[in-house]
C-alpha positions, 0 to 999 in steps of 0.5 A, a space after each residue: 807444668 808439674 805442681 811440684 816444680 811450679 813457681 812460687 810467685 804470689 797469685 794475681 787474684 784479680 786476674 784469676 777472678 776474671 776466669 770465674 764469671 760467677 764471682 761477678 754475680 750480685 746476690 741478696 738485694 744487689 750485694 756483691 757475692 763473697 764466696 767462702 764455701 769452697 770446702 763444700 764445692 769450689 767454683 769452676 774457671 772458664 778453662 774447665 768449662 770450656 774443656 768439658 764443652 769442647 769434648 761434647 762439641 768435638 769428641 763426644 763418644 763412648 770411650 773404650 767403645 767403638 772403632 770410629 774416630 770419635 770413639 778413638 778421640 774420646 778414649 785418648 782424652 780419657 786416658 790423657 786425663 788419667 795421665 794428668 791426675 797421675 802426674 799431679 799426684 806423683 803416681 803411675 797412671 795404671 794406679 789411678 781409678 776414676 770414680 764419681 767422687 771421693 765418697 764412692 772411692 772410699 766405698 770402692 775400697 770398703 766393698 772390695 775388702 768386704 767382697 774379698 773377706 766373703 770369698 777369700 776368708 783368712 787371706 791377707 792383707 785384704 780380708 777382715 773378720 772377727 778380731 780384726 780392727 779398723 782404726 779411724 779418727 774422731 775428725 773424719 767426714 762421714 764419708 770416711 766413717 760410715 763406710 767403715 762402720 758398715 764394713 765392720 758390721 759386714 765382716 765382724 771386725 771392730 771399729 776403733 777411733 783416735 780422739 782429738 785434742 781441745 785445740 783440734 789436733 789429732 791426739 797421737 797418743 790416742 792413735 798409738 794406743 788404738 793401733 795394734 797388731 789386730 789393726 787391719 786398716 787405718 782410714 784418716 783425713 789428710 785435712 779436716 773439713 771442719 777443723 782445718 787441721 792437717 794431719 801428719 799422714 806420713 808419720 801415721 802411715 809409717 806407724 800403721 805399716 809397722 803394725 801391719 795395717 793398710 792406710 787409706 787417706 781422704 785427701 778431698 780437702 788437701 789435694 786442691 790446696 797443697 803439693 801432694 806426692 802419694 809416695 811421700 805420704 806413704 799411704 796405700 790408698 788415697 781419694 779425692 773429688 774433682 769438684 773441690 779443686 776447680 773441676 767438674 761435679 761427678 768425678 773423683 779418683 782413687 789412687 791405690 798401690 798397684 799390687 793391692 789394686 791387682 788383688 782387689 775384687 771389683 766393686 761394681 760389675 758390668 760392661 767395660 770391666 770384663 775380660 771374658 763373659 760366659 753364661 756361667 762365669 766371668 773374668 775381669 780386666 786388670 786395674 784400673 779398668 776393673 773398677 770402672 764399670 759402665 761408660 767412662 766419665 770422659 767429659 768430666 775427666 777432661 774437665 778434671 785434667 783442665 783443672 789440674 793444668 790450671 792449678 799447676 800453672 798457678 803453682 801449688 806452692 803459691 796456692 798454699 802460701 796465698 791461702 795461709 795468708 788468708 787464714 792468718 788474716 781470718 784467725 786474727 780478725 776473729 780473735 779481735 772480736 768478743 764471743 768468738 770461739 774457733 773450732 780448730 787450731 788458732 794458728 796457721 801451723 799445719 792447718 788449711 784455709 778452712 776456719 770454723 767458729 761459733 758466736 756466743 749466744 747466736 746459733 750458727 744457722 742465724 750467723 749464716 743467715 745474716 752473712 748471706 744477707 750481706 752477700 757472704 756465702 758460708 756453710 753452717 751445720 755439722 759439715 758431715 762430721 757430726 762427731 766433731 760437734 759432739 766432741 766440743 758439745 756444740 750443735 753446729 758451727 759456721 765455716 768459712 773456707 778460702 781458695 785461689 779466687 779469694 782476697 783479703 777484702 773477702 776476709 774483711 767482709 766476713 768479719 764485718 758480717 759477723 759483727 752485724 750478726 752480733 749487733 742484730 742479736 744483741 
């Protein structure tokens, strides 16, 4: 079932939870596990685990290598997974590159631009040099910031950034001031992993293109939670990781516009991505194989395809609506407590199911420890987005993030755990 035509019925969460045996675990003195850390990594349903296991049991071989039946089956499974990813994103399968994760996908683009700048100076649109600019935002995950800092150092380009408002929204006036004729690349998160903010990517991309810039979208926090069409977003590149969307660790993907991928030099070289090799020179295959050196991640790709099938059968519209309700309950519950500050938007408008907060007088790590003692698993720290902490002058925050297997009772457990922390440290 295609995610964009999926049903809008409410999720049957109790039935869904049966697919996740880990959620039956007891932790910390026999407390029931309440898992609220899906923004870091999601749990995996049996359907995904079984798909990956079945590959190893029945079809294990090196995809795109060998002429025997197992190799043929492995190749078919791998390329079928590519088709699944493409359909989920409204893309063409030839534009999907498998990577280890979103971080590697971003670095792939950054190093391709770096390599192009070194070998084809002055060529547009993939080269950068002194006087050129890269534009990011203050809410980026380190994975969508540090690679661009490094690219700027390698090429002599200048890194600029748009700021965020007190409410946790992108300051679009700041974005427009930073965007100009020297901007060669805009890199922006679709949904902040700390603030939960969903950025107006289509509008930002339109403005960036008008200025002559390319656009990369970090969709690691959005592709798992809402129906997404790369054509409608208007981006040039988009990245995500499977492990945040019910899929296996160790695989992610880059989507890129075909004409850009065709012009990009490789990031990692070796086997599988070559056309011809001589002792003094090598030519490379076209995308996506050009960017998939080494033995392909076929078992993980199969698991990712199973995760996509699972989400599509639930219906992404239903997933988004379910999470919006949990977010509403969480924001209302936090608003009913004294001494709580939400780091990010305080309404469900244009925000996802990731809620970060601070508790007056209690360090986030201590809040997280008390919650953990209650069996409630949350994330504490800067969440690989330290500039957000600097923006709000906080050392860290506590973050609860929800997914398809969470319930209103999980929200109740979260609020009760925060109250316990307040009493403990009173």
